[in-house]
N, C-alpha and C positions, 0 to 999 in steps of 0.2 A: 504494499500499500504506500503510495507516495503522499507526501505532505502537501498542503495547500501552497506553501512557499515554493516548492519545486515545480509545481504546475504553473504558478504565476511566472516564475523565472523563464520557463520554456515558452510561455505565451509572449512574453516581452521579447525574447530573442528571435522569435519567428516573425513578429510584426514589423512594420515599417515605422520608424520614428519620424514624426513630422514636427518641426520646430513651431513654436507658438507664433513667431513673427511671420513665418511663411503662411500659416493658416489665416492669420489676420489679414495679410495682403491679398490672399485669395478671396476672402469674404469681402473685403473692401473693393476689389475689382468687380465682383458680381454686383455689389450695391451701386457702383458708379455706372455700370451698364444699364441697370434698371432705371436709375434716375435719368440717365441720358435719353433712354427711350421714352420715358414719361415726358420730358421736356419737348422732344420732337413731336409727340402726339398732341400735346397742348398747343404748341406753336402751329401745327397743321390745322387744328380745329379753329383757333381764334384768328390766325393770320393766314388763312387759306388764300390761294392765288399767288401770283408772283412767280419768280423763277426759282428753280430748285438747283441746288448744288450738292455734290457728294464727293466723298473721298474714302479711300481705303488703303490700309497698310497690310501687306502680306509678308510674313516672315518665312523665308526658306533658309533654315539654319540660322546663322547670325546675320544674314543679309536681308534688309527690308526692301520690298518693292512697293512704291508709293504711286497710286493712281488717283486722279481727280477729274471731275467734269462739272461744267456749269460756270456761271458768271463769277462765283467766288472760289473757283478751284485753286487759284494761287494761294489764298489764305489757308484753305483746307489742307493743301499739300504741305505747306510750311508747318502748320500745326502738327500734321501727321509725322513729318520728319523729326520735329522736336520730340514728340512722344516716342518715336522709334529709338532715337538716340538715348533718351532717358531710360527706356526699358532695357536697352543693352547695357548701359552703365549700371543700373540696378541689378541686373543679372550678374555682372562681373563682381560687383561688391559683395552680393550674397554668396557667390561662389567662393570668393576669397575668405569670407568669414567662416564658411562651412569647412574649408580646408584647415583652418587654424584650430578648429575644435576637434 
């Protein structure tokens, strides 16, 4: 018969450890996406009409591909590039911290 401590130790060794800051960033990212979608929906309802602009960042490995269309595409592409650079920097910082631990 194994003790509860031995079973708990095996469970911890088999599981994947996720740091609290990573989990917080994950939840924050989902929350920002939901808030962004809500803002877009509210803007579409109250300020319907006019021109539409859009932009997207696609990451293939560490390389971002930025695409934009519409009258404000330059601003959207610039904002997307800034977000892409910040995300790469954040990834490198988090990776460096994980290696030290």
